[in-house]
gemmi code that builds the backbone of each chain (N, CA, C; Angstrom):
import gemmi

chains = {
    "A": [
        ("MET", (109.010, 111.297, 153.993), (108.711, 112.702, 153.600), (107.201, 112.915, 153.660)),
        ("PRO", (106.788, 113.869, 154.410), (105.334, 114.129, 154.460), (104.832, 114.625, 153.120)),
        ("LEU", (103.631, 114.272, 152.793), (103.089, 114.663, 151.507), (102.493, 116.081, 151.653)),
        ("THR", (103.289, 117.046, 151.317), (102.805, 118.422, 151.397), (101.980, 118.721, 150.156)),
        ("ARG", (101.305, 119.835, 150.220), (100.501, 120.267, 149.063), (101.369, 120.406, 147.825)),
        ("ARG", (102.610, 120.994, 148.057), (103.500, 121.234, 146.917), (103.898, 119.913, 146.261)),
        ("HIS", (104.238, 118.929, 147.131), (104.651, 117.637, 146.607), (103.506, 116.943, 145.887)),
        ("PHE", (102.333, 117.104, 146.498), (101.162, 116.459, 145.905), (100.917, 117.030, 144.507)),
        ("ILE", (100.999, 118.352, 144.387), (100.768, 118.992, 143.104), (101.839, 118.559, 142.097)),
        ("ARG", (103.065, 118.448, 142.578), (104.140, 118.045, 141.692), (103.882, 116.610, 141.168)),
        ("LYS", (103.490, 115.728, 142.120), (103.181, 114.346, 141.737), (102.027, 114.292, 140.740)),
        ("LEU", (101.048, 115.089, 141.029), (99.880, 115.123, 140.159), (100.277, 115.567, 138.730)),
        ("ALA", (101.163, 116.569, 138.681), (101.588, 117.093, 137.389), (102.345, 115.980, 136.635)),
        ("VAL", (103.222, 115.279, 137.322), (104.027, 114.206, 136.713), (103.104, 113.132, 136.190)),
        ("ALA", (102.126, 112.730, 137.035), (101.192, 111.684, 136.674), (100.386, 112.110, 135.457)),
        ("THR", (99.926, 113.353, 135.480), (99.132, 113.885, 134.352), (99.934, 113.848, 133.063)),
        ("LEU", (101.208, 114.261, 133.166), (102.079, 114.294, 131.995), (102.280, 112.883, 131.462)),
        ("ALA", (102.507, 111.930, 132.352), (102.737, 110.549, 131.951), (101.495, 110.011, 131.235)),
        ("LEU", (100.352, 110.354, 131.793), (99.084, 109.912, 131.236), (98.885, 110.533, 129.870)),
        ("ALA", (99.168, 111.813, 129.800), (98.990, 112.513, 128.530), (99.928, 111.902, 127.467)),
        ("ALA", (101.182, 111.614, 127.922), (102.170, 111.073, 126.986), (101.697, 109.724, 126.465)),
        ("SER", (101.151, 108.887, 127.394), (100.736, 107.577, 126.937), (99.523, 107.709, 126.038)),
        ("ALA", (98.653, 108.674, 126.331), (97.491, 108.894, 125.483), (97.930, 109.396, 124.089)),
        ("LEU", (98.980, 110.221, 124.106), (99.489, 110.755, 122.833), (100.166, 109.656, 122.069)),
        ("ARG", (100.770, 108.723, 122.782), (101.500, 107.680, 122.097), (100.542, 106.706, 121.400)),
        ("MET", (99.291, 106.670, 121.843), (98.336, 105.744, 121.237), (98.300, 105.807, 119.707)),
        ("PRO", (98.063, 106.990, 119.125), (97.994, 107.013, 117.649), (99.333, 106.665, 117.035)),
        ("THR", (100.444, 107.099, 117.637), (101.716, 106.831, 117.028), (102.128, 105.382, 117.152)),
        ("ALA", (101.525, 104.712, 118.168), (101.772, 103.291, 118.309), (101.122, 102.498, 117.173)),
        ("LEU", (100.331, 103.174, 116.393), (99.720, 102.516, 115.221), (100.823, 102.138, 114.240)),
        ("ALA", (100.437, 101.210, 113.395), (101.437, 100.547, 112.579), (101.823, 101.363, 111.373)),
        ("PHE", (101.752, 102.645, 111.441), (102.186, 103.534, 110.356), (101.982, 103.010, 108.945)),
        ("TRP", (100.968, 103.511, 108.363), (100.651, 103.140, 106.968), (101.709, 103.712, 106.042)),
        ("LYS", (102.324, 102.831, 105.239), (103.349, 103.291, 104.326), (102.831, 103.227, 102.882)),
        ("ALA", (102.909, 104.358, 102.199), (102.376, 104.427, 100.846), (103.071, 103.449, 99.915)),
        ("GLU", (104.411, 103.256, 100.107), (105.170, 102.389, 99.183), (104.643, 100.955, 99.231)),
        ("GLU", (104.188, 100.505, 100.402), (103.707, 99.131, 100.517), (102.380, 98.947, 99.751)),
        ("PHE", (101.637, 100.062, 99.670), (100.338, 99.994, 99.007), (100.379, 100.660, 97.634)),
        ("ALA", (101.569, 100.755, 97.042), (101.684, 101.339, 95.731), (101.182, 100.386, 94.691)),
        ("PRO", (100.546, 100.915, 93.603), (100.137, 100.033, 92.559), (101.355, 99.398, 91.910)),
        ("GLY", (101.260, 98.155, 91.487), (102.392, 97.484, 90.896), (102.162, 96.005, 90.838)),
        ("THR", (103.227, 95.287, 90.562), (103.120, 93.838, 90.455), (103.266, 93.216, 91.851)),
        ("LEU", (102.883, 91.979, 91.961), (103.035, 91.236, 93.203), (104.515, 91.177, 93.625)),
        ("ASP", (105.369, 90.905, 92.632), (106.800, 90.794, 92.960), (107.348, 92.089, 93.498)),
        ("ALA", (106.936, 93.206, 92.894), (107.448, 94.522, 93.350), (107.001, 94.782, 94.781)),
        ("THR", (105.739, 94.387, 95.086), (105.257, 94.602, 96.444), (105.963, 93.710, 97.457)),
        ("LEU", (106.161, 92.424, 97.056), (106.860, 91.518, 97.957), (108.298, 92.000, 98.230)),
        ("ALA", (108.897, 92.597, 97.179), (110.259, 93.083, 97.352), (110.321, 94.191, 98.387)),
        ("LYS", (109.234, 94.965, 98.511), (109.202, 96.024, 99.528), (108.904, 95.473, 100.913)),
        ("LEU", (108.161, 94.382, 100.940), (107.740, 93.867, 102.245), (108.807, 92.968, 102.884)),
        ("VAL", (109.482, 92.191, 102.024), (110.381, 91.165, 102.548), (111.789, 91.461, 102.068)),
        ("PRO", (112.745, 91.643, 102.973), (114.114, 91.887, 102.557), (114.649, 90.663, 101.794)),
        ("GLN", (115.300, 90.884, 100.691), (115.859, 89.833, 99.832), (114.849, 88.799, 99.372)),
        ("GLN", (113.583, 89.092, 99.564), (112.494, 88.165, 99.178), (112.731, 86.765, 99.658)),
        ("ALA", (113.264, 86.612, 100.859), (113.539, 85.279, 101.395), (112.240, 84.733, 101.993)),
        ("ILE", (111.429, 84.067, 101.158), (110.138, 83.552, 101.609), (110.132, 82.036, 101.387)),
        ("THR", (109.764, 81.330, 102.445), (109.669, 79.865, 102.351), (108.190, 79.485, 102.153)),
        ("ASN", (107.938, 78.566, 101.260), (106.563, 78.031, 101.128), (106.331, 77.107, 102.322)),
        ("SER", (105.175, 77.237, 102.933), (104.934, 76.458, 104.141), (103.572, 75.812, 104.080)),
        ("ASP", (103.485, 74.555, 104.595), (102.174, 73.925, 104.692), (101.599, 74.090, 106.093)),
        ("GLN", (102.265, 74.902, 106.904), (101.723, 75.159, 108.246), (100.820, 76.399, 108.290)),
        ("ILE", (100.536, 76.925, 107.107), (99.606, 78.045, 107.042), (98.342, 77.506, 106.362)),
        ("THR", (97.210, 77.772, 106.928), (95.933, 77.377, 106.346), (95.256, 78.610, 105.791)),
        ("LEU", (95.023, 78.621, 104.526), (94.331, 79.719, 103.859), (92.953, 79.230, 103.453)),
        ("THR", (91.936, 79.772, 104.081), (90.571, 79.327, 103.790), (89.902, 80.379, 102.950)),
        ("ILE", (89.583, 80.011, 101.710), (89.043, 80.967, 100.763), (88.210, 80.195, 99.714)),
        ("PRO", (87.120, 80.725, 99.233), (86.364, 79.951, 98.241), (87.167, 79.768, 96.954)),
        ("GLN", (87.002, 78.620, 96.324), (87.715, 78.361, 95.055), (87.117, 79.232, 93.950)),
        ("ILE", (85.795, 79.429, 94.044), (85.121, 80.272, 93.070), (84.425, 81.369, 93.848)),
        ("ALA", (84.783, 82.613, 93.504), (84.148, 83.756, 94.151), (83.146, 84.325, 93.152)),
        ("GLU", (81.861, 84.308, 93.515), (80.880, 84.840, 92.594), (80.975, 86.373, 92.471)),
        ("ASN", (81.363, 86.985, 93.559), (81.456, 88.447, 93.561), (82.881, 88.828, 94.054)),
        ("GLY", (83.672, 89.347, 93.140), (85.039, 89.719, 93.497), (85.134, 90.856, 94.469)),
        ("ALA", (84.037, 91.565, 94.676), (84.064, 92.718, 95.571), (84.083, 92.272, 97.030)),
        ("VAL", (83.623, 91.074, 97.276), (83.559, 90.569, 98.666), (83.993, 89.106, 98.652)),
        ("VAL", (85.229, 88.856, 98.992), (85.726, 87.497, 99.034), (86.172, 87.233, 100.500)),
        ("PRO", (85.478, 86.342, 101.203), (85.852, 86.065, 102.581), (87.133, 85.240, 102.641)),
        ("VAL", (88.058, 85.594, 103.503), (89.317, 84.914, 103.620), (89.585, 84.683, 105.110)),
        ("SER", (90.125, 83.532, 105.422), (90.642, 83.281, 106.775), (92.023, 82.710, 106.651)),
        ("VAL", (92.904, 83.137, 107.521), (94.251, 82.605, 107.553), (94.514, 82.153, 109.003)),
        ("SER", (95.067, 80.950, 109.127), (95.540, 80.563, 110.420), (96.857, 79.814, 110.236)),
        ("THR", (97.670, 79.789, 111.248), (98.954, 79.139, 111.116), (99.370, 78.518, 112.446)),
        ("THR", (100.103, 77.406, 112.302), (100.645, 76.770, 113.498), (102.125, 77.162, 113.671)),
        ("LEU", (102.623, 78.035, 112.826), (103.995, 78.514, 112.961), (104.142, 79.261, 114.300)),
        ("ALA", (105.325, 79.175, 114.876), (105.554, 79.812, 116.166), (106.025, 81.241, 116.003)),
        ("GLU", (105.764, 82.019, 117.035), (106.219, 83.435, 117.117), (105.810, 84.247, 115.888)),
        ("VAL", (104.538, 84.257, 115.638), (104.017, 85.011, 114.475), (104.008, 86.508, 114.815)),
        ("LYS", (104.575, 87.292, 113.932), (104.596, 88.745, 114.140), (103.469, 89.397, 113.310)),
        ("SER", (103.345, 88.953, 112.082), (102.305, 89.601, 111.269), (101.829, 88.612, 110.200)),
        ("ILE", (100.596, 88.871, 109.758), (100.004, 88.105, 108.661), (99.559, 89.090, 107.615)),
        ("SER", (99.997, 88.900, 106.360), (99.602, 89.786, 105.267), (98.799, 88.987, 104.249)),
        ("LEU", (97.888, 89.696, 103.575), (97.157, 89.076, 102.506), (97.424, 89.869, 101.245)),
        ("LEU", (97.825, 89.133, 100.184), (98.112, 89.792, 98.921), (97.315, 89.089, 97.803)),
        ("VAL", (96.901, 89.915, 96.853), (96.153, 89.363, 95.701), (96.999, 89.666, 94.465)),
        ("GLU", (97.294, 88.600, 93.749), (98.302, 88.669, 92.683), (97.965, 89.705, 91.604)),
        ("LYS", (96.752, 89.730, 91.127), (96.458, 90.588, 89.964), (95.679, 91.855, 90.322)),
        ("ASN", (95.558, 92.176, 91.596), (94.936, 93.446, 91.931), (95.881, 94.597, 91.598)),
        ("PRO", (95.341, 95.757, 91.238), (96.198, 96.907, 90.965), (97.161, 97.215, 92.156)),
        ("VAL", (96.594, 97.116, 93.370), (97.418, 97.216, 94.574), (97.427, 95.851, 95.219)),
        ("PRO", (98.555, 95.099, 95.078), (98.525, 93.691, 95.507), (98.292, 93.507, 97.025)),
        ("LEU", (98.909, 94.376, 97.832), (98.746, 94.171, 99.283), (97.358, 94.631, 99.721)),
        ("ALA", (96.596, 93.686, 100.306), (95.282, 94.074, 100.790), (95.344, 94.544, 102.228)),
        ("ILE", (96.027, 93.787, 103.077), (96.043, 94.112, 104.481), (97.205, 93.441, 105.172)),
        ("ARG", (97.707, 94.060, 106.190), (98.687, 93.393, 107.050), (98.191, 93.525, 108.499)),
        ("PHE", (98.096, 92.358, 109.170), (97.721, 92.323, 110.586), (98.989, 92.160, 111.381)),
        ("GLU", (99.285, 93.093, 112.263), (100.409, 92.932, 113.163), (99.895, 92.462, 114.510)),
        ("LEU", (100.261, 91.256, 114.875), (99.677, 90.589, 116.032), (100.647, 90.571, 117.187)),
        ("SER", (100.130, 90.876, 118.377), (100.942, 90.715, 119.578), (100.854, 89.285, 120.031)),
        ("PRO", (101.748, 88.865, 120.928), (101.712, 87.470, 121.356), (100.425, 87.079, 122.104)),
        ("ASP", (99.608, 88.035, 122.460), (98.342, 87.736, 123.150), (97.223, 87.413, 122.161)),
        ("VAL", (97.521, 87.296, 120.875), (96.518, 87.043, 119.884), (96.811, 85.736, 119.189)),
        ("GLU", (95.798, 84.928, 118.990), (95.990, 83.687, 118.240), (96.275, 84.044, 116.777)),
        ("ALA", (97.116, 83.193, 116.133), (97.464, 83.457, 114.735), (96.331, 82.998, 113.799)),
        ("THR", (95.195, 83.600, 113.982), (94.018, 83.322, 113.164), (93.315, 84.618, 112.869)),
        ("VAL", (93.171, 84.961, 111.610), (92.494, 86.206, 111.241), (91.527, 85.944, 110.101)),
        ("SER", (90.480, 86.750, 110.053), (89.552, 86.697, 108.926), (89.273, 88.103, 108.455)),
        ("ALA", (89.011, 88.208, 107.169), (88.649, 89.496, 106.575), (87.898, 89.256, 105.264)),
        ("ARG", (87.430, 90.317, 104.670), (86.805, 90.205, 103.340), (87.576, 91.103, 102.403)),
        ("ILE", (88.058, 90.531, 101.309), (88.890, 91.283, 100.402), (88.236, 91.445, 99.049)),
        ("LYS", (88.796, 92.377, 98.256), (88.326, 92.568, 96.900), (89.300, 91.849, 95.934)),
        ("MET", (88.745, 91.320, 94.834), (89.595, 90.701, 93.830), (89.136, 91.211, 92.460)),
        ("ALA", (90.111, 91.771, 91.700), (89.779, 92.321, 90.410), (89.485, 91.242, 89.403)),
        ("GLU", (90.197, 90.148, 89.488), (90.002, 89.064, 88.531), (90.533, 87.769, 89.115)),
        ("THR", (90.342, 86.677, 88.419), (90.854, 85.375, 88.836), (92.337, 85.484, 89.101)),
        ("ALA", (92.773, 85.083, 90.272), (94.185, 85.242, 90.616), (94.521, 84.412, 91.834)),
        ("ASN", (95.841, 84.379, 92.133), (96.287, 83.719, 93.335), (96.151, 84.693, 94.529)),
        ("VAL", (95.735, 84.158, 95.646), (95.766, 84.920, 96.882), (96.899, 84.364, 97.733)),
        ("ILE", (97.727, 85.246, 98.257), (98.900, 84.797, 99.010), (98.771, 85.243, 100.463)),
        ("ALA", (98.960, 84.282, 101.358), (99.016, 84.612, 102.774), (100.481, 84.588, 103.157)),
        ("LEU", (100.964, 85.720, 103.612), (102.374, 85.861, 103.975), (102.445, 86.007, 105.485)),
        ("VAL", (103.193, 85.106, 106.120), (103.291, 85.105, 107.569), (104.732, 85.454, 107.955)),
        ("GLU", (104.841, 86.506, 108.776), (106.157, 86.913, 109.278), (106.323, 86.340, 110.686)),
        ("THR", (107.357, 85.575, 110.884), (107.611, 85.055, 112.221), (109.002, 85.530, 112.649)),
        ("ALA", (109.370, 85.197, 113.873), (110.706, 85.549, 114.362), (111.781, 84.823, 113.521)),
        ("ASN", (111.400, 83.744, 112.812), (112.334, 82.953, 112.059), (112.305, 83.196, 110.550)),
        ("GLY", (111.617, 84.248, 110.141), (111.591, 84.572, 108.713), (110.189, 84.631, 108.186)),
        ("TYR", (110.105, 84.584, 106.850), (108.810, 84.761, 106.215), (108.346, 83.482, 105.543)),
        ("PHE", (107.065, 83.191, 105.655), (106.512, 81.979, 105.101), (105.273, 82.348, 104.321)),
        ("ARG", (104.934, 81.550, 103.316), (103.711, 81.840, 102.564), (103.012, 80.601, 102.106)),
        ("THR", (101.776, 80.800, 101.768), (101.000, 79.783, 101.070), (100.037, 80.507, 100.162)),
        ("LYS", (99.599, 79.824, 99.089), (98.728, 80.513, 98.154), (97.608, 79.623, 97.703)),
        ("ALA", (96.563, 80.250, 97.195), (95.388, 79.529, 96.701), (94.847, 80.318, 95.545)),
        ("GLN", (94.400, 79.594, 94.487), (93.821, 80.276, 93.361), (92.332, 80.456, 93.569)),
        ("VAL", (91.874, 81.645, 93.256), (90.441, 81.902, 93.383), (89.955, 82.351, 91.991)),
        ("LYS", (88.899, 81.706, 91.558), (88.303, 82.076, 90.273), (87.210, 83.083, 90.539)),
        ("VAL", (87.328, 84.214, 89.880), (86.348, 85.299, 90.117), (85.454, 85.417, 88.924)),
        ("THR", (84.157, 85.329, 89.148), (83.231, 85.386, 88.028), (82.760, 86.835, 87.761)),
        ("ILE", (82.664, 87.655, 88.804), (82.420, 89.077, 88.588), (83.542, 89.807, 89.296)),
        ("GLY", (84.219, 90.726, 88.585), (85.349, 91.414, 89.153), (84.962, 92.371, 90.257)),
        ("GLY", (85.977, 92.762, 91.028), (85.707, 93.672, 92.157), (85.857, 95.132, 91.756)),
        ("CYS", (86.099, 95.405, 90.455), (86.376, 96.774, 90.045), (85.115, 97.648, 90.151)),
        ("GLY", (83.948, 97.036, 89.939), (82.736, 97.808, 90.013), (82.381, 98.218, 91.429)),
        ("GLY", (83.174, 97.795, 92.377), (82.898, 98.128, 93.763), (81.800, 97.239, 94.252)),
    ],
    "B": [
        ("MET", (76.299, 108.369, 115.478), (76.323, 106.928, 115.607), (77.678, 106.377, 115.224)),
        ("THR", (78.105, 105.443, 115.958), (79.435, 104.884, 115.661), (79.397, 104.037, 114.422)),
        ("SER", (80.571, 104.017, 113.777), (80.678, 103.224, 112.530), (81.129, 101.823, 112.846)),
        ("ILE", (81.410, 101.522, 114.079), (82.070, 100.257, 114.446), (81.084, 99.390, 115.262)),
        ("ARG", (80.860, 98.179, 114.809), (80.056, 97.253, 115.604), (80.937, 96.085, 116.036)),
        ("ILE", (80.866, 95.765, 117.297), (81.747, 94.782, 117.877), (80.910, 93.690, 118.546)),
        ("ARG", (81.286, 92.426, 118.273), (80.683, 91.328, 118.984), (81.804, 90.516, 119.602)),
        ("SER", (81.636, 90.097, 120.826), (82.655, 89.246, 121.441), (82.025, 88.053, 122.080)),
        ("LYS", (82.831, 87.009, 122.226), (82.321, 85.786, 122.777), (83.501, 85.067, 123.440)),
        ("LEU", (83.288, 84.618, 124.642), (84.357, 83.852, 125.312), (84.142, 82.361, 124.949)),
        ("ILE", (85.206, 81.778, 124.334), (85.135, 80.382, 123.919), (86.368, 79.676, 124.444)),
        ("ASP", (86.194, 78.694, 125.279), (87.305, 77.904, 125.831), (88.454, 78.791, 126.332)),
        ("GLY", (88.128, 79.795, 127.073), (89.214, 80.628, 127.645), (89.819, 81.614, 126.641)),
        ("LYS", (89.242, 81.693, 125.468), (89.728, 82.649, 124.492), (88.601, 83.635, 124.176)),
        ("THR", (88.972, 84.751, 123.613), (87.953, 85.771, 123.265), (87.865, 85.877, 121.771)),
        ("GLN", (86.700, 85.571, 121.251), (86.486, 85.765, 119.825), (85.958, 87.158, 119.607)),
        ("LEU", (86.566, 87.884, 118.672), (86.105, 89.255, 118.372), (85.669, 89.292, 116.918)),
        ("ARG", (84.483, 89.876, 116.699), (84.026, 90.091, 115.317), (83.701, 91.568, 115.179)),
        ("ILE", (84.221, 92.158, 114.141), (84.147, 93.614, 113.980), (83.577, 93.926, 112.619)),
        ("LEU", (82.621, 94.803, 112.576), (82.032, 95.273, 111.319), (82.106, 96.797, 111.353)),
        ("ILE", (82.743, 97.376, 110.319), (82.895, 98.825, 110.261), (82.166, 99.311, 108.995)),
        ("THR", (81.460, 100.406, 109.127), (80.797, 100.992, 107.984), (81.760, 101.977, 107.308)),
        ("HIS", (82.173, 101.657, 106.120), (83.114, 102.522, 105.385), (83.028, 102.235, 103.905)),
        ("PRO", (83.081, 103.271, 103.034), (82.938, 102.961, 101.593), (84.112, 102.201, 100.998)),
        ("MET", (85.328, 102.343, 101.510), (86.536, 101.675, 100.992), (86.645, 101.855, 99.467)),
        ("GLU", (86.574, 103.098, 99.038), (86.697, 103.392, 97.598), (88.201, 103.366, 97.207)),
        ("HIS", (88.488, 102.735, 96.052), (89.907, 102.685, 95.653), (90.295, 103.768, 94.646)),
        ("GLY", (89.359, 104.598, 94.236), (89.735, 105.758, 93.397), (89.645, 105.457, 91.900)),
        ("ARG", (89.181, 104.223, 91.517), (89.038, 103.948, 90.104), (87.614, 103.774, 89.675)),
        ("ASN", (86.680, 103.845, 90.640), (85.260, 103.803, 90.319), (84.751, 105.157, 89.837)),
        ("ARG", (83.797, 105.130, 88.952), (83.186, 106.369, 88.496), (81.780, 106.535, 89.027)),
        ("ASP", (81.437, 107.750, 89.287), (80.075, 108.068, 89.714), (79.135, 107.734, 88.578)),
        ("LYS", (78.049, 107.017, 88.836), (77.181, 106.519, 87.761), (76.437, 107.691, 87.087)),
        ("LEU", (76.184, 108.793, 87.826), (75.418, 109.890, 87.282), (76.336, 110.917, 86.560)),
        ("THR", (77.430, 111.290, 87.224), (78.270, 112.362, 86.671), (79.423, 111.846, 85.865)),
        ("ASN", (79.682, 110.500, 85.963), (80.807, 109.881, 85.285), (82.163, 110.438, 85.767)),
        ("GLU", (82.188, 111.054, 86.931), (83.454, 111.524, 87.480), (84.031, 110.461, 88.392)),
        ("LEU", (85.358, 110.451, 88.493), (86.014, 109.509, 89.369), (85.655, 109.789, 90.837)),
        ("ILE", (85.335, 108.759, 91.523), (85.097, 108.882, 92.968), (86.475, 108.820, 93.657)),
        ("PRO", (86.786, 109.839, 94.488), (88.128, 109.832, 95.092), (88.353, 108.629, 95.965)),
        ("ALA", (89.595, 108.182, 96.019), (89.925, 107.064, 96.915), (89.626, 107.459, 98.341)),
        ("HIS", (89.003, 106.571, 99.065), (88.611, 106.818, 100.448), (88.580, 105.482, 101.160)),
        ("PHE", (89.586, 105.237, 101.925), (89.645, 103.913, 102.566), (90.330, 104.005, 103.932)),
        ("ILE", (90.023, 103.043, 104.754), (90.663, 102.923, 106.082), (92.112, 102.511, 105.877)),
        ("GLN", (92.999, 103.185, 106.579), (94.404, 102.868, 106.470), (94.908, 102.077, 107.686)),
        ("GLU", (94.447, 102.454, 108.851), (94.925, 101.800, 110.061), (93.788, 101.462, 110.982)),
        ("LEU", (93.943, 100.303, 111.606), (92.937, 99.827, 112.563), (93.715, 99.266, 113.770)),
        ("THR", (93.327, 99.680, 114.955), (94.003, 99.124, 116.148), (92.956, 98.544, 117.085)),
        ("ILE", (93.327, 97.440, 117.699), (92.447, 96.767, 118.626), (93.236, 96.627, 119.940)),
        ("SER", (92.647, 97.127, 121.028), (93.310, 97.062, 122.307), (92.381, 96.353, 123.298)),
        ("ARG", (92.985, 95.700, 124.248), (92.201, 95.122, 125.364), (92.743, 95.720, 126.647)),
        ("ASN", (91.863, 96.278, 127.448), (92.248, 96.964, 128.666), (93.408, 97.926, 128.446)),
        ("GLN", (93.312, 98.749, 127.424), (94.292, 99.773, 127.041), (95.597, 99.182, 126.509)),
        ("LYS", (95.703, 97.914, 126.354), (96.937, 97.326, 125.838), (96.730, 96.993, 124.341)),
        ("PRO", (97.497, 97.630, 123.440), (97.317, 97.349, 122.026), (97.655, 95.906, 121.689)),
        ("LEU", (96.761, 95.215, 120.990), (96.984, 93.816, 120.685), (97.175, 93.598, 119.169)),
        ("ILE", (96.387, 94.305, 118.370), (96.455, 94.123, 116.915), (96.531, 95.488, 116.250)),
        ("ASN", (97.494, 95.595, 115.341), (97.558, 96.774, 114.452), (97.375, 96.274, 113.031)),
        ("CYS", (96.508, 96.927, 112.269), (96.351, 96.535, 110.907), (96.616, 97.733, 110.025)),
        ("VAL", (97.321, 97.508, 108.904), (97.442, 98.505, 107.867), (96.779, 97.965, 106.639)),
        ("MET", (95.976, 98.750, 105.987), (95.256, 98.235, 104.813), (95.033, 99.314, 103.795)),
        ("ALA", (94.550, 98.873, 102.636), (94.208, 99.838, 101.591), (92.835, 99.436, 101.050)),
        ("ALA", (92.527, 99.914, 99.869), (91.191, 99.676, 99.335), (91.013, 98.253, 98.790)),
        ("GLY", (91.990, 97.368, 99.051), (91.823, 95.960, 98.668), (90.925, 95.246, 99.636)),
        ("ILE", (90.483, 95.949, 100.647), (89.533, 95.359, 101.605), (88.130, 95.804, 101.188)),
        ("SER", (87.174, 94.881, 101.307), (85.828, 95.148, 100.805), (85.164, 96.297, 101.526)),
        ("LYS", (84.207, 96.872, 100.863), (83.299, 97.901, 101.452), (82.705, 97.345, 102.763)),
        ("ASP", (82.554, 98.196, 103.725), (82.054, 97.837, 105.048), (82.869, 96.629, 105.590)),
        ("PRO", (84.129, 96.895, 105.956), (85.016, 95.791, 106.296), (84.570, 94.984, 107.508)),
        ("TYR", (84.821, 93.697, 107.417), (84.541, 92.756, 108.489), (85.812, 92.039, 108.844)),
        ("PHE", (86.105, 91.954, 110.117), (87.273, 91.212, 110.594), (86.909, 90.332, 111.761)),
        ("SER", (87.617, 89.237, 111.885), (87.432, 88.484, 113.159), (88.793, 88.024, 113.636)),
        ("PHE", (88.922, 88.001, 114.930), (90.155, 87.651, 115.603), (89.866, 86.745, 116.785)),
        ("MET", (90.929, 86.081, 117.247), (90.798, 85.275, 118.476), (91.881, 85.748, 119.415)),
        ("LEU", (91.483, 86.287, 120.536), (92.452, 86.753, 121.536), (92.691, 85.663, 122.534)),
        ("LYS", (93.943, 85.537, 122.969), (94.230, 84.557, 124.015), (93.703, 85.101, 125.321)),
        ("GLY", (93.161, 84.194, 126.154), (92.658, 84.587, 127.453), (91.460, 85.477, 127.335)),
        ("GLY", (91.176, 86.210, 128.398), (90.037, 87.097, 128.431), (89.089, 86.735, 129.519)),
        ("ALA", (88.353, 87.709, 129.956), (87.395, 87.477, 131.039), (86.233, 88.439, 130.859)),
        ("VAL", (85.130, 88.135, 131.498), (83.978, 89.015, 131.481), (84.428, 90.370, 132.054)),
        ("GLY", (84.038, 91.420, 131.414), (84.367, 92.753, 131.874), (85.580, 93.370, 131.181)),
        ("ASP", (86.285, 92.586, 130.367), (87.421, 93.161, 129.615), (86.931, 94.271, 128.724)),
        ("SER", (87.719, 95.320, 128.653), (87.310, 96.429, 127.784), (88.087, 96.361, 126.460)),
        ("ILE", (87.352, 96.293, 125.388), (87.951, 96.202, 124.062), (87.781, 97.562, 123.413)),
        ("THR", (88.883, 98.111, 122.876), (88.819, 99.423, 122.208), (89.243, 99.198, 120.756)),
        ("ILE", (88.485, 99.744, 119.856), (88.779, 99.602, 118.431), (88.771, 100.989, 117.789)),
        ("ALA", (89.843, 101.323, 117.086), (89.947, 102.636, 116.469), (90.416, 102.487, 115.026)),
        ("TRP", (89.862, 103.305, 114.140), (90.371, 103.330, 112.771), (90.685, 104.736, 112.322)),
        ("LEU", (91.520, 104.814, 111.293), (91.924, 106.087, 110.723), (91.905, 105.891, 109.205)),
        ("ASP", (91.267, 106.845, 108.469), (91.249, 106.656, 107.002), (92.138, 107.697, 106.313)),
        ("ASN", (92.206, 107.601, 104.997), (93.155, 108.438, 104.246), (92.680, 109.897, 104.181)),
        ("PHE", (91.442, 110.184, 104.589), (91.006, 111.573, 104.718), (91.322, 112.159, 106.097)),
        ("GLY", (91.889, 111.338, 106.967), (92.155, 111.763, 108.330), (90.987, 111.581, 109.268)),
        ("ASN", (89.873, 111.020, 108.751), (88.716, 110.753, 109.615), (89.142, 109.597, 110.524)),
        ("ARG", (88.588, 109.636, 111.734), (88.820, 108.480, 112.615), (87.585, 108.216, 113.449)),
        ("ASP", (87.534, 107.013, 113.945), (86.412, 106.647, 114.820), (86.966, 105.681, 115.873)),
        ("ILE", (86.335, 105.674, 117.007), (86.774, 104.790, 118.091), (85.545, 104.248, 118.772)),
        ("ALA", (85.621, 102.996, 119.156), (84.479, 102.370, 119.848), (85.005, 101.524, 121.014)),
        ("GLU", (84.213, 101.504, 122.048), (84.540, 100.686, 123.227), (83.548, 99.597, 123.346)),
        ("HIS", (83.968, 98.476, 123.869), (83.087, 97.337, 124.026), (83.486, 96.598, 125.275)),
        ("THR", (82.521, 96.077, 125.990), (82.816, 95.322, 127.199), (82.468, 93.865, 126.966)),
        ("VAL", (83.413, 92.963, 127.211), (83.159, 91.541, 127.038), (82.186, 91.104, 128.088)),
        ("SER", (81.151, 90.423, 127.635), (80.130, 89.967, 128.632), (79.847, 88.486, 128.448)),
    ],
}
model = gemmi.Model(1)
for chain_id, residues in chains.items():
    chain = gemmi.Chain(chain_id)
    for i, (resn, *xyz) in enumerate(residues, 1):
        res = gemmi.Residue()
        res.name, res.seqid = resn, gemmi.SeqId(i, " ")
        for name, pos in zip(("N", "CA", "C"), xyz):
            atom = gemmi.Atom()
            atom.name, atom.element = name, gemmi.Element(name[0])
            atom.pos, atom.b_iso = gemmi.Position(*pos), 0.0
            res.add_atom(atom)
        chain.add_residue(res)
    model.add_chain(chain)
structure = gemmi.Structure()
structure.add_model(model)
structure.setup_entities()
């Protein structure tokens, strides 16, 4: 079929629409922030929302690197890495924060299961790294002693 | 001026990404020191990282992340010239996007 002007314009329109649709899909492809996951409450209440039936296995295949004593609770550096296979997401939770869930990283298979961030801690508490894999949920925890709380910002 | 600073480094065939974002990350319980009024919660909710237009990492977060958030990631593979796009959205609906080329 010869490429007439009409066909060319039609093709151009289709391509433009496809491009626009993919561009529009970019924000919606975001991991949709859910208020219920970040609701103030206890750690158990938050875990109940994140993990169906709270079926979480303690694992030694997760490495949580965090200072034992945090001088400033407003900035606590954390690194999580895991040798577990097929990691879908890594979440960081702080037991005694008003909002226990700090962050959830949803990782594609093109990303190593290693993440770092800086979190706030209101007081001395356990920090939990929750790893979601294709085979279920795994966690490890570490206690961090906070000498100055993160409430003052 | 962009609020996002990106550093990348190719290490053993992987791409290390370090990201620093300027944002107050207020959780809504702090008070203004002068007026004693509550400072409204203002924090980044979503962060996406894409390489060559392919989304690789989605993050959802709240004010449990420190002011001026810092993140680092390790991407599998990568080459000089890869385009890294980072975008965030906060609870006020503000957003910012930054592009970076791996060199």
